[in-house]
C-alpha positions in Angstrom: -9.4 -18.5 49.4 -6.9 -17.6 52.1 -6.8 -19.7 55.1 -7.2 -18.1 58.5 -4.8 -19.2 61.1 -7.4 -21.0 63.1 -8.4 -23.2 60.0 -6.4 -26.2 59.7 -5.4 -27.6 56.3 -7.6 -30.2 54.8 -7.2 -32.5 52.2 -10.3 -31.1 50.4 -8.6 -27.6 50.5 -5.3 -29.0 49.2 -7.0 -31.0 46.1 -9.0 -27.6 45.1 -5.8 -25.5 45.1 -3.9 -27.8 43.4 -6.8 -28.4 40.8 -7.1 -24.4 40.5 -3.1 -24.2 40.0 -3.3 -26.5 37.0 -6.7 -25.5 35.5 -8.6 -28.9 36.3 -11.8 -29.7 38.6 -10.8 -31.0 42.0 -12.8 -34.2 41.4 -10.2 -34.8 38.4 -7.5 -34.9 40.9 -6.7 -38.5 42.2 -4.8 -39.2 45.5 -2.2 -41.2 43.3 -1.8 -38.9 40.3 1.5 -37.6 39.8 1.1 -33.9 40.4 4.3 -32.9 38.3 2.3 -34.8 35.1 -0.9 -32.7 35.7 1.4 -29.4 35.3 2.7 -28.5 38.6 6.4 -27.2 38.5 8.5 -25.8 41.5 7.3 -22.3 41.1 3.7 -23.5 41.5 4.3 -25.7 44.3 6.1 -22.8 46.2 2.9 -20.6 45.6 0.7 -23.6 47.1 2.9 -23.8 49.9 2.6 -20.2 50.9 -0.8 -20.5 51.0 -0.9 -23.6 53.0 1.5 -22.0 55.4 -0.9 -19.3 56.1 -2.6 -21.6 58.2 0.3 -22.1 60.4 1.2 -25.7 59.4 5.1 -24.4 58.5 5.4 -26.8 55.6 8.9 -26.9 54.0 9.5 -27.3 50.1 12.2 -30.3 50.8 9.4 -32.3 52.9 6.7 -31.6 50.0 9.4 -32.4 47.2 10.2 -35.9 48.4 6.5 -36.7 47.0 4.6 -36.5 43.9 1.2 -37.6 44.7 -1.6 -35.8 46.6 -1.6 -38.4 49.0 2.1 -38.1 49.7 1.6 -34.7 50.5 -1.3 -35.2 52.7 0.7 -37.7 54.6 3.4 -34.9 55.1 0.4 -32.8 56.2 -1.1 -35.2 58.8 2.3 -35.7 60.2 2.7 -32.0 60.9 -0.9 -31.3 62.1 -0.5 -34.5 64.7 2.8 -32.8 65.7 1.0 -29.3 66.2 -1.7 -30.8 68.2 0.9 -32.9 70.4 
């Protein structure tokens, strides 16, 4: 599913995209799971960032790479969304 520029990125969308990438169910991805332990590698993360940046959020790999959990990634997204609305 492609996010249109008018659609903000949501935690649920991120969870679903990560789950698809690691062949899991979204409900099996907890906020504090180490995503690298679930099978994400740098190439998969880059693919996710390309998809998520279609929403216009402009995430950078280095921002995301500082975190290994969905909660950490969501915190980065929340900060970016707040900047976009300011």
